[in-house]
C-alpha positions as CSV (number, residue, x, y, z in Angstrom):
1,M,116.6,91.8,63.6
2,H,118.4,89.5,66.0
3,I,121.1,90.5,68.3
4,T,123.4,87.3,68.3
5,R,126.8,88.8,69.7
6,M,128.8,87.0,67.1
7,G,131.9,88.9,68.3
8,E,131.7,88.0,72.0
9,G,135.2,87.1,73.2
10,V,136.9,87.5,69.8
11,D,139.1,90.4,71.1
12,A,140.4,88.3,73.5
13,T,140.7,85.1,71.8
14,G,141.2,85.7,68.1
15,R,138.5,83.0,67.8
16,L,134.7,82.9,67.3
17,S,133.3,80.9,70.5
18,Q,131.2,77.9,69.7
19,Q,128.4,79.3,71.9
20,A,128.5,82.5,69.6
21,M,128.6,80.7,66.3
22,D,125.9,78.5,67.7
23,R,123.7,81.4,68.2
24,V,124.1,82.8,64.7
25,L,123.4,79.4,63.2
26,V,120.1,79.1,64.8
27,V,119.2,82.5,63.2
28,L,120.4,81.5,60.0
29,R,118.3,78.1,59.9
30,D,115.3,80.4,60.8
31,Y,116.1,82.8,57.8
32,R,116.5,79.9,55.5
33,A,113.1,78.6,56.5
34,A,111.7,82.1,55.7
35,M,113.4,82.2,52.5
36,D,111.8,79.0,51.3
37,R,108.5,80.2,52.5
38,H,108.7,83.2,50.3
39,G,110.7,81.5,47.3
40,V,113.8,83.6,47.7
41,T,116.4,82.7,45.1
42,R,118.9,85.4,45.3
43,C,120.6,86.1,48.6
44,R,123.8,88.1,49.8
45,V,125.4,87.2,53.0
46,T,128.2,89.4,54.4
47,A,130.4,89.2,57.6
48,T,132.2,92.1,59.2
49,S,134.2,93.0,62.0
50,A,134.1,89.7,64.2
51,A,134.7,87.5,61.3
52,R,137.8,89.7,60.1
53,D,139.4,89.3,63.4
54,A,138.7,85.5,63.8
55,A,141.2,82.9,63.0
56,N,138.4,80.2,62.6
57,R,136.2,82.3,60.2
58,E,136.3,79.8,57.4
59,D,135.2,77.0,59.7
60,F,132.1,79.2,60.6
61,F,131.7,80.1,57.1
62,D,131.3,76.4,56.4
63,L,128.7,76.0,59.1
64,A,126.9,79.3,57.9
65,E,126.9,77.8,54.0
66,E,125.6,74.4,55.3
67,A,122.8,76.2,57.4
68,L,121.8,78.9,54.8
69,G,122.7,77.6,51.7
70,H,125.0,80.7,50.8
71,R,128.6,81.3,51.8
72,P,129.2,84.5,53.8
73,E,131.3,87.2,51.9
74,L,134.0,88.8,54.2
75,L,133.7,92.9,53.8
76,S,136.7,94.7,54.6
77,G,136.3,97.8,56.9
78,I,136.4,100.0,53.9
79,E,133.7,98.1,51.8
80,E,131.6,98.0,55.2
81,G,131.9,102.0,55.2
82,R,131.0,102.5,51.6
83,L,127.9,100.2,51.9
84,S,126.7,101.9,55.2
85,F,127.3,105.3,53.5
86,A,125.2,104.5,50.4
87,G,122.4,103.2,52.6
88,A,122.4,106.2,54.9
89,T,122.3,109.0,52.5
90,E,120.3,107.7,49.9
91,E,117.2,109.6,51.1
92,L,119.1,112.5,52.2
93,D,119.3,116.1,50.5
94,P,122.8,116.7,49.1
95,A,122.4,120.4,50.2
96,D,122.7,119.1,53.8
97,G,126.4,117.7,53.0
98,P,129.1,116.9,53.1
99,F,128.1,114.0,55.6
100,L,129.9,112.3,58.1
101,V,128.4,108.8,58.5
102,L,129.3,107.2,61.5
103,D,128.6,103.3,61.9
104,I,129.3,102.1,65.5
105,G,129.4,98.5,65.3
106,G,130.4,95.8,67.9
107,G,134.1,95.3,67.1
108,S,134.5,98.1,64.6
109,T,133.5,101.6,63.8
110,E,133.5,103.2,60.3
111,F,133.8,106.9,59.6
112,V,132.7,107.9,55.7
113,T,132.6,111.3,54.4
114,G,131.2,112.5,51.3
115,T,127.9,114.0,50.0
116,T,126.5,112.0,47.0
117,E,129.1,109.1,47.4
118,A,131.7,108.1,49.9
119,E,134.9,110.1,49.3
120,G,136.8,109.1,52.5
121,T,136.4,105.9,54.7
122,W,138.2,105.0,58.0
123,S,137.5,101.9,59.9
124,C,139.0,101.6,63.2
125,D,139.0,98.9,65.9
126,I,136.5,100.3,68.3
127,G,133.0,99.3,69.2
128,C,130.4,98.9,71.8
129,V,131.6,95.2,72.4
130,R,135.1,95.6,72.2
131,L,135.4,98.7,74.4
132,T,133.3,97.0,76.9
133,E,135.4,93.8,77.0
134,Q,138.6,95.7,76.8
135,W,137.7,98.4,79.6
136,I,134.6,98.1,81.5
137,E,134.9,95.5,84.3
138,H,132.3,97.0,87.0
139,D,128.4,97.4,86.9
140,P,128.0,100.5,86.7
141,P,131.2,101.2,85.2
142,L,134.0,103.2,87.4
143,P,134.9,106.4,86.5
144,E,138.3,105.6,85.3
145,E,136.8,102.8,82.9
146,L,134.7,105.6,81.3
147,V,137.7,107.8,81.0
148,A,139.6,104.8,79.4
149,C,136.8,104.4,76.8
150,L,136.7,108.1,76.0
151,S,140.5,108.2,75.8
152,I,140.8,105.2,73.5
153,T,138.1,106.5,71.1
154,E,139.9,110.1,71.0
155,G,142.9,108.6,69.6
156,H,140.9,107.1,66.8
157,I,139.3,110.2,66.0
158,D,142.7,111.9,65.8
159,D,143.3,109.4,62.9
160,V,140.1,110.1,61.3
161,L,140.9,114.0,61.3
162,R,144.2,113.4,60.1
163,E,143.6,110.6,57.5
164,V,140.2,111.0,56.1
165,P,139.5,113.9,53.6
166,G,136.8,115.9,54.5
167,A,136.0,114.7,58.2
168,A,136.7,118.1,59.7
169,A,134.4,119.9,57.2
170,A,131.5,117.6,57.4
171,R,128.1,119.6,58.1
172,T,125.8,116.6,59.2
173,L,126.7,113.7,61.3
174,V,124.7,110.5,60.2
175,G,124.6,108.1,63.0
176,L,124.0,104.2,62.3
177,A,123.3,101.0,64.0
178,G,122.0,99.9,67.4
179,T,123.8,102.3,69.8
180,V,122.6,105.4,68.0
181,S,118.9,103.9,67.4
182,C,119.0,102.8,71.2
183,A,120.1,106.4,72.4
184,A,117.1,107.8,70.3
185,A,114.8,105.4,71.7
186,V,115.8,106.1,75.3
187,E,115.6,109.9,74.7
188,I,112.2,109.5,73.3
189,G,111.0,107.2,75.6
190,L,110.0,104.7,73.2
191,A,109.0,101.5,74.8
192,D,108.1,99.6,71.5
193,Y,110.3,99.8,68.4
194,D,108.9,102.4,65.9
195,R,111.3,103.0,62.8
196,D,109.1,105.9,61.7
197,R,109.8,107.5,65.0
198,I,113.8,106.8,65.1
199,H,114.5,107.1,61.6
200,H,115.7,110.7,61.0
201,F,115.1,111.8,64.6
202,R,117.7,114.5,65.3
203,L,119.6,113.7,68.6
204,S,121.1,116.9,70.0
205,R,124.5,116.8,71.7
206,A,122.8,117.6,75.1
207,A,120.6,114.7,74.7
208,V,123.4,112.5,73.9
209,E,125.4,113.6,76.8
210,D,122.1,113.1,79.1
211,V,121.7,109.6,77.9
212,F,125.4,108.8,78.3
213,R,125.5,110.3,82.0
214,T,122.2,108.4,83.0
215,L,123.1,105.0,81.5
216,A,126.6,105.2,82.7
217,T,125.5,105.6,86.4
218,E,123.2,102.8,86.4
219,T,123.6,99.1,86.8
220,R,122.4,96.9,83.9
221,A,119.2,96.0,85.7
222,E,118.5,99.8,86.1
223,R,119.2,100.5,82.7
224,L,116.6,98.1,81.4
225,E,114.1,100.2,83.3
226,N,114.6,103.0,80.8
227,P,112.0,102.7,77.7
228,G,113.8,102.0,74.7
229,M,116.5,100.1,76.0
230,E,117.0,96.5,74.5
231,E,117.9,93.5,76.9
232,A,120.7,92.3,74.4
233,R,122.4,95.7,74.3
234,A,122.1,96.7,78.1
235,D,125.4,95.5,79.0
236,V,127.6,97.0,76.0
237,I,125.5,100.5,75.5
238,I,128.1,102.3,77.5
239,G,130.9,101.4,75.2
240,G,128.9,102.4,72.2
241,M,127.8,105.6,73.9
242,A,131.3,106.6,74.9
243,I,132.1,106.7,70.9
244,L,129.0,108.8,70.1
245,V,129.5,111.1,72.8
246,K,133.4,111.6,72.0
247,V,132.8,111.9,68.4
248,M,130.3,114.9,69.0
249,R,132.6,116.5,71.5
250,Q,135.9,116.3,69.7
251,M,134.5,116.9,66.1
252,G,131.9,119.6,67.1
253,F,128.7,118.2,66.3
254,D,125.7,119.8,67.8
255,E,123.2,116.9,66.7
256,C,123.3,113.6,65.1
257,L,120.8,112.5,62.5
258,V,119.7,109.0,63.4
259,S,119.2,106.8,60.3
260,E,117.5,103.4,60.2
261,S,118.7,103.1,56.6
262,D,122.3,101.8,56.5
263,I,124.4,98.7,55.2
264,L,121.3,96.2,54.8
265,D,119.6,98.8,52.4
266,S,122.9,99.0,50.3
267,L,122.9,95.0,50.4
268,V,119.3,94.8,49.2
269,A,120.0,97.3,46.4
270,S,122.8,95.3,45.3
271,Q,120.7,92.4,44.6
272,Q,118.2,94.5,42.7
273,A,120.8,95.7,40.2
């Protein structure tokens, strides 16, 4: 897994920067070499929030296709949410539903409800990178910057509760992606990534509040001293944690089930069908 920060600056400029595209292309060329070594013949490449917002996405898709040999498929927020839900709930007991799957990305966050299949999906333009770039200028963040992140998130949750069937009645919150996994790793004190310890770890609301409070009062350098904190995530983790904290507060969840199964698992399954 590589963190390329493809969406860096997109919110401000409406374009993918050359530096961000170059970072992604390096990884895609490495993937191409790995695919060749293993004789891979089927491939599905998808793009999400950053590409949705970028005016120059087709230019990037041309370069990506040249590097990888396959052209990226642009997913809508709804498609992204449904794929994330399918991956996250594949191993779960339907008796623990209905579920609310929360996928906190860099530029968007998806809320998906359902038990055995997605019944309601909402994609909103908040994410760890977007909130950080829009509202956090200081290190550590000022109190008013944290309040801004929480307030913006609150408005989007209001939309979810109003528009998404079953959102208010969900029994189990399932959290996906880097912010949630990182919060679990920091809570556990996990210096080296271990999927088995993070997957289906239960983060209590108290633990989430504690991780948020700790990280939000530290500088980036201090955050990196916490076992489990990834260097490439240290500058945007506060924005992501603001979303997780606010969802649990506003929607009344006492814990979050961490899932390392997500949209990637669904994409793999789609190639096996």
